[in-house]
N, C-alpha and C positions, 0 to 999 in steps of 0.2 A: 533795343534801340536807345540812343541817348535820350535823356529826359527832355532836352530842347526840341527834339524831333516830335516826340509825343505831345508836348505842350503846344507846339505850332499846329499840329494836326487837330488837337482838341479845339483850339480857337477857331480854326477854319470850319469846324463842324458844330459851332455854337455852344461848346461847353465852356463853363467858367473855370479858369485856372489862374492860380497866383503866378506872379512873375518869378518868384523864388520859392525854394522849399520843396518838400516832398509832394509828389502828385498823389491825389486821392486814389484809393483802389478802384473806384468805379471808372476813373479816367483810363487806367491801365486796362480794365476789363473791356471798355468800349473800344480801345485801340486794338486789343487782341481780337475782338469779335469782328472788326472791320478788316483785319489783315490775316485772317486764317487762310490757309492754303488748302 
């Protein structure tokens, strides 16, 4: 997914993310964990 999508998801789930730049690996891991099929 685009980083903007993951960033918005992270914010709605209480994770702290920067407005710009690379997302931390733990943010991606959390997103993947929540969206596994």
